[in-house]
C-alpha positions in Angstrom: 123.5 10.1 43.0 120.2 9.5 44.8 118.6 8.4 41.5 120.4 5.1 41.9 119.6 4.6 45.5 116.3 3.1 46.7 114.7 2.5 50.1 113.8 -1.1 50.8 110.2 -0.9 51.9 108.5 -4.1 50.9 109.2 -7.8 51.4 110.1 -7.9 47.7 112.7 -5.2 48.3 114.2 -7.1 51.3 114.4 -10.2 49.1 116.3 -8.1 46.4 118.8 -7.2 49.2 119.1 -10.8 50.5 122.3 -11.8 48.7 124.1 -8.5 49.6 123.0 -8.9 53.2 124.2 -12.5 53.4 127.5 -11.6 51.8 128.2 -9.2 54.6 126.4 -11.3 57.3 126.7 -15.0 56.4 125.7 -16.1 59.8 122.1 -15.1 58.9 121.8 -17.7 56.2 119.1 -19.6 58.0 117.2 -16.5 59.2 114.0 -15.3 57.6 115.3 -11.9 56.6 111.9 -10.6 55.6 110.6 -11.1 59.1 113.8 -9.9 60.8 114.2 -6.7 58.6 110.5 -5.9 58.8 110.8 -6.0 62.6 113.9 -3.8 62.5 111.9 -1.3 60.3 109.5 -1.0 63.2 112.5 -0.1 65.4 113.6 2.7 63.0 116.0 0.8 60.8 116.3 2.1 57.3 117.7 -0.1 54.4 118.8 1.5 51.2 120.3 -0.2 48.2 121.6 0.2 44.7 119.9 -2.1 42.2 122.0 -4.3 39.8 121.0 -5.1 36.3 119.2 -8.3 37.4 117.0 -6.3 39.9 118.9 -7.6 42.9 120.8 -5.3 45.2 124.4 -4.7 44.2 125.1 -2.8 47.4 123.2 -2.2 50.6 123.4 0.1 53.6 121.3 -0.3 56.8 121.2 2.6 59.3 119.2 4.1 62.1 118.8 7.4 63.9 120.1 7.4 67.4 120.9 9.7 70.3 123.3 9.1 73.1 125.3 11.2 75.5 128.6 10.6 73.7 127.6 11.9 70.2 124.1 13.3 70.6 121.8 12.8 67.7 123.5 10.9 65.0 123.1 8.2 62.3 124.5 4.8 63.1 125.3 2.6 60.1 124.6 -1.0 61.0 125.5 -2.6 57.6 127.3 -1.4 54.5 128.3 -4.0 51.8 128.7 -4.5 48.1 128.6 -7.8 46.4 132.0 -8.9 45.1 131.0 -8.6 41.4 130.0 -5.0 41.9 133.0 -3.8 44.0 135.1 -1.0 42.6 132.2 0.9 41.1 131.8 3.4 43.9 128.6 2.1 45.3 129.8 2.1 48.9 130.9 5.7 48.5 127.6 6.6 47.0 125.6 5.0 49.8 127.8 6.8 52.4 127.3 10.1 50.7 123.5 9.5 50.8 123.7 8.9 54.5 125.9 12.0 55.1 123.3 14.1 53.2 120.5 12.5 55.3 122.4 13.4 58.5 123.0 16.9 57.3 119.3 17.4 56.4 118.3 16.4 59.9 120.9 18.7 61.5 123.0 15.8 62.8 126.7 16.4 63.2 127.9 12.8 63.3 127.6 9.5 61.4 129.1 6.5 63.2 129.7 2.8 62.4 131.6 -0.2 63.7 133.7 -2.3 61.3 135.3 -5.7 61.8 139.0 -5.4 62.3 139.7 -7.7 59.3 137.8 -5.5 56.7 140.8 -3.5 55.5 139.3 -2.5 52.2 136.3 -1.1 54.0 138.5 0.7 56.4 140.3 2.4 53.5 136.9 3.7 52.2 135.9 4.9 55.7 139.1 6.8 56.2 139.0 8.3 52.7 135.4 9.5 53.5 136.7 11.3 56.6 135.8 8.8 59.4 138.2 8.6 62.3 138.9 5.6 64.5 137.5 6.8 67.9 137.0 3.7 70.0 137.2 0.0 70.4 133.8 -1.8 70.3 133.4 -4.5 73.0 130.7 -7.2 73.0 129.9 -10.1 75.4 127.6 -13.0 74.5 125.1 -13.7 77.2 124.3 -17.4 77.5 
């Protein structure tokens, strides 16, 4: 499994992941993703990907190690997405399994994520992988 999964570490790797990131987060189309993701790396963000035949990322997963009073030490998945042409190949499942193993190796008991309410296919994957719906996520834009 992990033979197919790579950590993005360089600007070139981030560029390989660009289309998969933008497919999931189209509002970032005008953002310099190399600058943004590099800054996120300094905050503990990890970006893993599965490379397609053309050397771009077919699927990506961004996550970080967190600790809070509700769940203790855990991995939080910020982003998980597969380009439409590569869906149905099990890439999302493989990336999740990689994160689960990472959590286990660190002694963490929980992996968490938030998912848009409209992402029904993703929800099916999460439920099949043992995730439970535990809360509503609220956000407020500050202007």
